[in-house]
C-alpha positions in Angstrom: 0.0 0.0 0.0 2.9 2.3 0.8 4.4 1.7 -2.6 1.2 2.7 -4.2 0.3 5.7 -2.1 3.0 8.1 -3.5 2.2 7.6 -7.2 -1.5 7.9 -6.4 -0.9 11.1 -4.6 1.1 12.6 -7.3 -1.4 11.6 -10.0 -4.4 12.8 -8.1 -2.7 16.2 -7.1 -1.7 16.7 -10.8 -5.1 15.8 -12.1 -6.9 18.1 -9.6 -4.6 21.0 -10.5 -5.4 20.5 -14.2 -9.1 20.3 -13.3 -8.8 23.6 -11.3 -7.2 25.2 -14.3 -10.0 24.0 -16.6 -12.6 25.2 -14.2 -11.3 28.7 -14.5 -11.4 28.4 -18.2 -15.0 27.1 -18.1 -16.1 30.1 -16.1 -14.6 32.4 -18.6 -16.3 30.9 -21.7 -19.4 29.1 -20.4 -21.8 32.1 -20.5 -20.8 33.4 -23.9 -23.2 33.0 -26.7 -20.7 33.6 -29.6 -20.9 30.7 -32.0 -17.0 30.7 -32.3 -16.8 29.7 -28.6 -19.1 26.8 -28.8 -16.3 24.6 -30.1 -14.1 25.9 -27.2 -16.7 25.1 -24.6 -17.0 21.5 -26.1 -13.2 21.0 -25.8 -12.9 22.5 -22.2 -16.1 20.8 -20.9 -15.0 17.4 -22.4 -11.5 17.9 -20.9 -13.1 18.4 -17.5 -15.4 15.4 -17.9 -12.5 13.1 -18.9 -10.2 14.5 -16.3 -12.9 14.0 -13.5 -13.4 10.5 -14.8 -9.7 9.8 -14.5 -9.4 11.2 -11.1 -12.4 9.1 -9.8 -11.1 5.9 -11.4 -8.0 6.3 -9.3 -10.1 7.1 -6.3 -12.3 4.0 -7.1 -9.2 1.8 -6.9 -8.3 3.3 -3.5 -12.0 3.0 -2.3 -11.9 -0.7 -3.4 -9.0 -1.6 -1.3 -10.1 0.4 1.8 -13.8 -0.6 1.7 -12.9 -4.2 1.1 -10.8 -4.2 4.3 -13.7 -2.8 6.4 -16.2 -5.2 4.9 -18.2 -2.6 2.7 -17.0 -3.9 -0.8 -20.7 -3.8 -2.1 -20.7 0.0 -1.7 -17.6 0.7 -3.7 -19.7 1.7 -6.7 -22.0 3.8 -4.7 -19.2 5.8 -3.2 -17.2 6.2 -6.4 -20.4 7.2 -8.4 -21.3 9.9 -5.9 -17.8 11.3 -5.8 -17.8 11.5 -9.7 -21.2 13.3 -9.7 -20.3 15.9 -7.0 -17.0 16.6 -8.7 -17.9 16.7 -12.4 -21.4 18.2 -12.3 -20.2 21.7 -11.2 -17.2 21.6 -13.6 -19.3 21.1 -16.7 -22.3 23.0 -15.4 -24.9 20.2 -15.7 -27.3 20.0 -12.8 -29.3 16.8 -12.3 -33.0 16.7 -11.1 -34.4 13.3 -10.0 -38.1 12.4 -9.8 -39.3 9.3 -8.2 -36.4 8.5 -6.0 -38.7 7.1 -3.5 -39.2 4.1 -5.6 -35.7 3.2 -5.1 -35.9 3.5 -1.4 -39.1 1.5 -1.2 -37.4 -1.6 -2.7 -33.7 -1.3 -1.9 -34.3 0.1 1.6 -35.8 -3.3 2.7 -32.4 -4.8 3.6 -31.5 -1.7 5.7 -34.9 -2.2 7.5 -34.2 -5.8 8.0 -36.9 -6.9 5.7 -36.9 -9.7 3.1 -35.8 -8.7 -0.4 -34.1 -5.5 -0.8 -32.5 -6.0 -4.2 -33.6 -5.4 -7.8 -32.6 -5.3 -11.5 -32.3 -1.7 -12.4 -32.7 -0.9 -16.2 -31.7 2.4 -17.8 -31.5 4.0 -21.3 -28.0 4.2 -22.8 -27.0 7.3 -24.7 -23.3 7.8 -24.5 -20.4 7.8 -22.1 -22.1 10.8 -20.5 -24.4 8.4 -18.9 -21.8 7.9 -16.2 -22.9 11.3 -14.8 -26.5 10.4 -14.3 -25.4 7.1 -12.9 -23.4 8.9 -10.5 -26.4 10.7 -9.1 -28.8 7.8 -9.0 -26.7 4.7 -8.4 -27.8 3.1 -5.2 -26.0 1.2 -2.4 -25.2 -2.6 -2.6 -25.3 -2.5 -6.3 -23.1 -3.5 -9.2 -23.2 -2.9 -12.9 -23.2 -5.2 -16.0 -20.8 -4.0 -18.7 -19.3 -5.2 -21.9 -16.2 -7.3 -21.5 -14.0 -4.8 -23.3 -14.2 -2.3 -20.5 -12.4 -4.8 -18.3 -9.0 -4.2 -20.0 -9.4 -0.4 -20.0 -6.8 1.4 -17.8 -8.0 2.9 -14.6 -11.8 2.5 -15.3 -11.4 -1.3 -16.0 -9.3 -1.8 -12.9 -11.8 0.0 -10.7 -14.7 -2.0 -12.2 -13.0 -5.3 -11.8 -12.3 -4.5 -8.0 -15.9 -3.3 -7.4 -17.4 -6.6 -8.6 -18.8 -5.5 -12.0 -20.3 -8.3 -14.1 -18.6 -8.3 -17.5 -20.3 -10.0 -20.5 -18.9 -11.1 -23.8 -21.6 -10.0 -26.2 -20.2 -12.1 -29.0 -20.2 -15.3 -26.8 -23.8 -16.3 -25.9 -22.7 -19.1 -23.7 -20.4 -16.8 -21.7 -23.1 -14.2 -21.4 -25.7 -16.8 -20.1 -23.2 -18.1 -17.5 -22.3 -14.6 -16.4 -26.1 -13.9 -15.9 -26.5 -17.1 -13.9 -23.7 -16.2 -11.6 -25.2 -12.6 -11.2 -28.6 -14.2 -10.3 -27.1 -16.4 -7.6 -25.2 -13.4 -6.1 -28.5 -11.4 -6.1 -30.3 -14.1 -4.2 -27.3 -14.9 -1.7 -26.1 -11.3 -1.0 -29.0 -9.2 -1.8 -27.0 -7.3 -4.5 -28.8 -5.2 -7.0 -27.7 -5.0 -10.7 -27.7 -2.2 -13.1 -28.1 -3.1 -16.8 -28.5 -1.2 -20.1 -31.1 -3.4 -21.8 -30.5 -1.8 -25.2 -27.1 -3.4 -25.3 -25.3 -0.4 -26.9 -25.5 3.4 -27.1 -28.4 5.1 -28.9 -28.4 9.0 -29.2 -30.0 11.4 -31.6 -32.0 14.7 -31.9 -35.3 12.7 -31.3 -35.7 10.8 -28.1 -35.9 7.0 -28.8 -34.9 3.6 -27.6 -33.3 0.6 -29.4 -35.0 -2.7 -29.1 -34.3 -4.3 -25.7 -32.4 -7.5 -25.2 -34.1 -9.9 -22.8 -31.1 -10.9 -20.6 -32.0 -8.4 -17.7 -35.7 -9.6 -17.7 -34.6 -13.3 -17.7 -32.4 -12.5 -14.8 -35.1 -10.7 -12.8 -37.6 -13.6 -13.4 -34.9 -16.2 -12.4 -34.0 -14.3 -9.2 -37.5 -13.4 -8.4 -36.7 -9.7 -8.0 -38.6 -6.6 -9.3 -37.5 -4.5 -12.2 -36.9 -0.8 -11.6 -36.8 1.3 -14.8 -34.8 4.6 -14.7 -35.1 7.0 -17.5 -32.6 9.8 -18.3 -34.0 12.4 -20.7 -32.4 12.9 -24.1 -29.4 15.1 -23.6 -28.5 15.6 -27.3 -29.4 19.3 -26.9 -26.5 19.4 -24.2 -24.0 16.9 -25.7 -24.0 15.6 -29.3 -20.6 13.8 -29.0 -18.9 16.0 -31.8 -19.4 19.8 -31.4 -21.6 20.5 -28.4 -21.3 20.1 -24.7 -23.3 22.8 -22.9 -24.5 23.8 -19.5 -28.1 22.9 -18.4 -30.5 20.8 -16.4 -30.8 17.0 -16.9 -34.0 15.3 -15.8 -34.0 11.7 -14.5 -37.2 9.8 -13.6 -37.3 6.5 -11.6 -40.5 4.6 -12.5 -42.4 2.4 -10.1 -41.1 -1.1 -9.6 -42.5 -4.0 -11.8 -43.0 -7.2 -9.9 -41.9 -10.5 -11.4 -43.6 -12.7 -8.8 -45.2 -15.8 -10.4 -43.6 -15.1 -13.7 -41.8 -17.7 -15.8 -39.5 -17.7 -18.9 -42.7 -17.6 -21.1 -43.6 -14.2 -19.6 -40.2 -12.6 -20.4 -41.2 -11.3 -24.0 -44.3 -9.5 -22.8 -42.4 -8.2 -19.7 -39.6 -6.8 -22.0 -42.1 -5.0 -24.2 -44.1 -3.7 -21.3 -41.0 -2.0 -19.6 -39.6 -0.7 -22.9 -43.1 1.0 -23.7 -43.1 2.6 -20.2 -39.6 3.8 -20.7 -40.1 5.1 -24.1 -43.3 7.1 -23.2 -41.5 8.5 -20.2 -38.4 9.5 -22.2 -40.6 11.4 -24.7 -42.4 13.2 -21.8 -39.4 14.5 -20.0 -37.0 15.2 -22.9 -36.4 18.8 -23.9 -36.1 19.1 -27.8 -32.6 19.4 -29.1 -31.8 22.4 -31.5 -32.2 20.2 -34.6 -35.6 19.1 -33.5 -36.7 22.6 -32.6 -35.9 23.6 -36.3 -37.9 20.9 -37.7 -40.8 21.7 -35.4 -40.7 25.4 -36.3 -40.7 24.5 -40.1 -43.7 22.3 -39.5 -45.6 25.0 -37.7 -44.6 27.6 -40.4 -45.9 25.3 -43.1 -49.1 24.3 -41.3 -51.6 25.8 -43.9 -49.4 25.2 -46.9 -50.2 22.5 -49.4 -48.3 19.2 -48.8 -46.2 19.5 -52.0 -45.4 23.2 -51.3 -44.1 22.8 -47.7 -40.8 24.1 -46.7 -38.1 22.0 -45.1 -36.8 24.6 -42.5 -34.6 26.9 -44.7 -37.1 27.0 -47.6 -40.2 29.1 -48.1 -42.4 29.9 -51.1 -43.4 33.3 -52.4 -46.7 34.3 -53.8 -45.8 33.2 -57.4 -45.1 29.6 -56.3 -41.3 30.0 -56.8 -39.3 28.3 -54.1 -36.7 30.5 -52.3 -33.8 29.8 -50.0 -33.0 32.2 -47.2 -29.2 33.0 -47.0 -27.7 32.6 -43.5 -27.2 35.9 -41.6 -29.5 37.8 -44.0 -33.2 38.3 -44.5 -32.9 38.5 -48.3 -34.3 35.7 -50.3 -32.5 34.1 -53.2 -34.9 32.6 -55.8 -34.2 29.2 -57.3 -35.0 28.1 -60.8 -37.4 25.2 -61.4 -35.3 22.1 -61.3 -35.2 19.3 -63.8 -34.7 15.6 -62.6 -30.9 16.1 -62.6 -31.1 19.5 -60.9 -33.4 18.2 -58.2 -30.7 15.6 -57.3 -28.1 18.3 -57.3 -30.2 20.5 -55.1 -30.8 17.7 -52.7 -27.1 17.0 -52.3 -26.3 20.7 -51.8 -29.1 21.8 -49.6 -31.0 18.8 -48.2 -34.2 19.8 -50.0 -35.7 19.9 -53.5 -38.4 21.7 -55.3 -41.9 20.2 -55.6 -41.9 20.0 -59.4 -38.4 18.4 -59.4 -39.8 15.9 -57.0 -42.7 15.0 -59.4 -40.2 14.6 -62.2 -38.2 12.2 -60.1 -41.4 10.3 -59.3 -42.2 10.0 -63.0 -38.9 8.6 -63.9 -39.0 6.1 -60.9 -42.2 4.5 -62.1 -41.2 4.5 -65.8 -43.4 7.4 -67.0 -41.7 9.4 -69.6 -42.8 12.3 -71.7 -43.5 11.4 -75.2 -41.0 12.7 -78.0 -43.2 15.5 -79.0 -43.1 16.9 -75.4 -45.9 17.5 -73.0 -47.4 20.5 -71.3 -45.7 21.6 -68.0 -47.6 20.7 -64.8 -49.9 23.4 -63.6 -49.3 24.7 -60.1 -51.4 26.9 -57.9 -50.2 30.2 -56.2 -48.4 28.1 -53.4 -46.4 26.0 -55.8 -48.5 22.8 -55.3 -49.1 20.6 -58.4 -52.6 20.6 -59.7 -53.9 17.2 -60.6 -56.5 17.0 -63.3 -59.6 15.0 -62.9 -59.9 12.0 -65.2 -62.3 12.6 -68.1 
């Protein structure tokens, strides 16, 4: 232990010094609305996040040794998670609000009160490595986590997870995964340990709140162990963090749903149980999520084109004037630049350049797609109304 103490002290002190420097930089740029500083905020906030993760991984190794000595090994994850949340949240300016935390206490508090039970399978939605922040806020005592086997060999984080009793699963080896689940189920029964699982199996993040199909392992485990399932939903945070250019300050909402009992269930009930939990979580996710900037642009475009004919609707940056000619608004200016009616080739070029095409070009593409061609002598141009929508003649 003495051999490790000095290197750990040096690394922790250096890391905290770097984090302090980054915190000052964050304070200087975090409130600016200048577009040029958004990238800087992303880099600085991401640096703070990764730095806090590195520091807490080292602390997790220390906690693992100390808590194992005093007989509190099952609380290693809880202590490390809370440390990360309280350290990182102020650094990057994300505040976490939790609703329904009493549902965790109702089930997991039984062991503390000397009652039978006291453990559960907790399932949460998985968006990115930023999920560690919301896990840090909500992760309960006497709980472990199921993770992909690749994380076991990751420096710092993998060491801590191994020492804290994480359940590693080889997703490519079904036999190994089933065996790991069986061992986890026995531990839950014997020691009263809860297990956190991401049932989507991989990350899913986008402008619109959504969930991937759930894998059934978590639900087989809950039925096998006879423990309830507690769904935990974190709102879509794409508006705050998109993984590439944006990492902003804000509020992140988490909602714990009421526990779902598995009493009396068998393997034949797992499919229905999986669908029920996913439906509840998806409904909640959509209810609590704040739209991302991309989603707000689409919604605004839909509202603006509410009374327009279907073929004449805009796609966010387009509109139509009184003559039915589509126009594209130039960025940073209120002036409109008219576009010429495209041909089939032109419509494809316009789509590649702008992400939208003119209504009449779309009709031409549709004709080609179904094999309808104009005859050699030509054909009259389609008639359009004042909004640019194509008028269809009644059959004679």
